[in-house]
C-alpha positions as CSV (number, residue, x, y, z in Angstrom):
1,M,0.0,0.1,0.0
2,S,1.4,3.3,-0.8
3,K,1.4,5.9,1.9
4,T,1.6,8.8,-0.5
5,T,-1.9,10.1,-1.1
6,R,-3.4,13.5,-1.9
7,A,-4.0,13.7,2.0
8,T,-0.5,13.1,2.9
9,Q,0.8,15.4,0.1
10,A,-1.5,18.2,1.6
11,L,-0.2,17.7,5.0
12,Q,3.6,17.9,3.7
13,K,2.5,21.0,1.8
14,A,1.0,22.6,4.9
15,G,4.2,21.7,6.9
16,I,2.0,19.5,9.2
17,A,3.9,16.7,11.1
18,F,2.3,13.2,10.7
19,T,3.0,9.5,11.0
20,A,1.5,7.3,8.6
21,V,-0.1,4.1,9.9
22,S,-1.2,1.3,7.8
23,Y,-3.9,-1.4,8.9
24,D,-6.0,-4.2,7.4
25,Y,-9.1,-2.4,6.2
26,D,-12.3,-4.4,6.7
27,P,-15.0,-3.4,4.1
28,D,-17.6,-5.6,6.1
29,A,-17.0,-4.1,9.5
30,P,-20.2,-2.6,10.8
31,R,-18.4,0.6,11.9
32,V,-15.1,1.4,9.8
33,G,-13.8,3.8,12.3
34,L,-13.9,1.4,15.2
35,Q,-12.3,-1.2,13.1
36,A,-9.6,1.3,12.4
37,A,-8.9,2.2,16.2
38,E,-9.0,-1.6,17.0
39,A,-6.7,-2.5,14.3
40,I,-4.2,0.3,15.0
41,G,-4.3,-0.1,18.8
42,A,-5.9,3.3,19.5
43,E,-8.6,4.5,21.6
44,P,-11.7,5.0,19.5
45,G,-12.1,8.6,20.7
46,R,-8.6,9.4,19.2
47,V,-9.4,8.0,16.0
48,L,-11.6,10.6,13.9
49,K,-13.9,9.8,11.2
50,T,-14.3,12.2,8.2
51,L,-18.3,12.6,7.5
52,M,-19.6,14.4,4.4
53,A,-22.8,16.2,4.9
54,E,-25.1,18.9,3.7
55,V,-26.3,22.0,5.5
56,D,-28.9,23.9,3.8
57,G,-28.1,22.2,0.6
58,K,-24.5,23.2,0.7
59,P,-21.6,20.5,1.1
60,V,-19.8,20.4,4.5
61,C,-17.0,18.3,6.2
62,A,-17.4,17.0,10.0
63,V,-14.7,15.5,11.9
64,I,-15.8,13.7,14.8
65,P,-14.6,10.7,17.0
66,S,-15.2,7.2,15.5
67,D,-16.9,6.1,18.6
68,R,-19.6,8.9,18.4
69,E,-22.6,9.9,16.2
70,V,-23.0,13.4,14.9
71,S,-25.9,15.4,15.9
72,M,-27.4,16.8,12.7
73,K,-28.8,19.8,14.7
74,K,-25.5,20.7,16.1
75,L,-23.8,20.3,12.6
76,A,-26.3,22.6,11.0
77,A,-25.8,25.2,14.0
78,A,-22.0,25.0,13.5
79,F,-22.5,26.5,10.0
80,G,-25.3,28.8,10.7
81,G,-27.7,26.6,9.0
82,K,-31.4,25.5,9.8
83,S,-31.0,21.7,8.6
84,A,-28.3,18.9,7.9
85,H,-28.2,15.6,6.6
86,M,-25.5,13.1,5.3
87,M,-24.5,13.3,1.7
88,K,-25.1,10.3,-0.4
89,P,-21.9,8.1,-0.6
90,A,-21.7,8.5,-4.4
91,D,-21.9,12.4,-4.1
92,A,-19.3,12.3,-1.3
93,E,-16.9,10.3,-3.5
94,R,-17.4,12.6,-6.5
95,L,-16.9,15.7,-4.4
96,T,-13.7,14.6,-2.5
97,G,-12.1,12.4,-5.0
98,Y,-11.8,9.6,-2.3
99,H,-13.7,6.2,-1.9
100,V,-16.0,5.9,1.2
101,G,-13.9,4.3,3.8
102,G,-11.0,6.2,2.8
103,I,-12.3,9.9,2.9
104,S,-9.7,12.3,4.4
105,P,-10.3,15.8,5.4
106,F,-7.1,16.6,3.6
107,G,-6.5,17.0,-0.2
108,Q,-10.2,16.8,-1.1
109,K,-10.9,17.7,-4.8
110,R,-12.9,20.3,-3.7
111,Q,-12.4,21.8,-0.3
112,V,-15.5,22.6,1.6
113,P,-16.2,24.3,5.1
114,T,-15.1,21.8,7.7
115,A,-16.0,21.6,11.5
116,M,-14.1,19.5,14.0
117,E,-15.6,18.2,17.3
118,E,-14.2,20.6,19.9
119,T,-13.4,17.5,22.3
120,A,-10.8,16.2,19.9
121,L,-8.5,19.2,20.5
122,A,-7.8,18.1,23.9
123,F,-5.8,15.0,22.8
124,P,-2.1,15.6,22.1
125,A,-2.5,13.5,18.8
126,V,-5.4,12.0,16.9
127,F,-5.9,9.7,13.9
128,L,-7.3,10.8,10.7
129,N,-8.1,9.2,7.4
130,G,-4.8,9.3,5.3
131,G,-6.7,9.3,1.9
132,Q,-7.1,5.6,1.4
133,R,-8.7,2.6,2.9
134,G,-6.3,1.2,5.5
135,L,-4.2,4.4,6.1
136,Q,-4.4,6.5,9.0
137,V,-2.3,9.6,9.8
138,E,-1.5,10.6,13.4
139,V,-1.4,14.5,13.7
140,D,-1.7,17.2,16.3
141,P,-5.4,18.1,16.3
142,K,-4.9,21.7,16.5
143,A,-2.4,21.8,13.8
144,A,-4.9,19.9,11.6
145,C,-7.8,21.9,12.4
146,A,-5.7,25.2,11.6
147,A,-4.5,23.5,8.3
148,L,-7.9,22.6,7.4
149,N,-9.4,26.1,8.3
150,A,-11.8,24.1,10.3
151,K,-14.0,25.6,13.0
152,P,-13.8,23.6,16.4
153,A,-17.5,23.1,17.5
154,P,-19.7,20.6,19.5
155,L,-20.9,18.3,16.7
156,I,-21.4,14.9,18.6
157,A,-25.1,13.7,19.9
């Protein structure tokens, strides 16, 4: 597996230090983020999942802990909207250029407004998808948030 992806290239270009970690991706896992956490031996709250959604019809990206669920009400509020819903997988793949299970907030084909669950910033390091299935990158969450121009917000239910 290549550890060079658009996501890792975006991290390098932004000057963000990261460690790439490969694992055996299980496409049949009921919750891919939790499977990733178990495979790399990290607590699930430190492994963040990238969710593509729409707020008032506009695409957004939400980054939340893999062991939690996003609150659509809080997601809409984070972007000053009235309603939010998850993007269809095919639309998320077309917008980001990544396959579901490998969507990274970094290096997306079209960068969209991003919010990161504020509790993730309390960790010294978190794991984010590295741009392909079976690849995580360990980064400083504050540096990641800054590089993504993401707004820290309460997003979880």
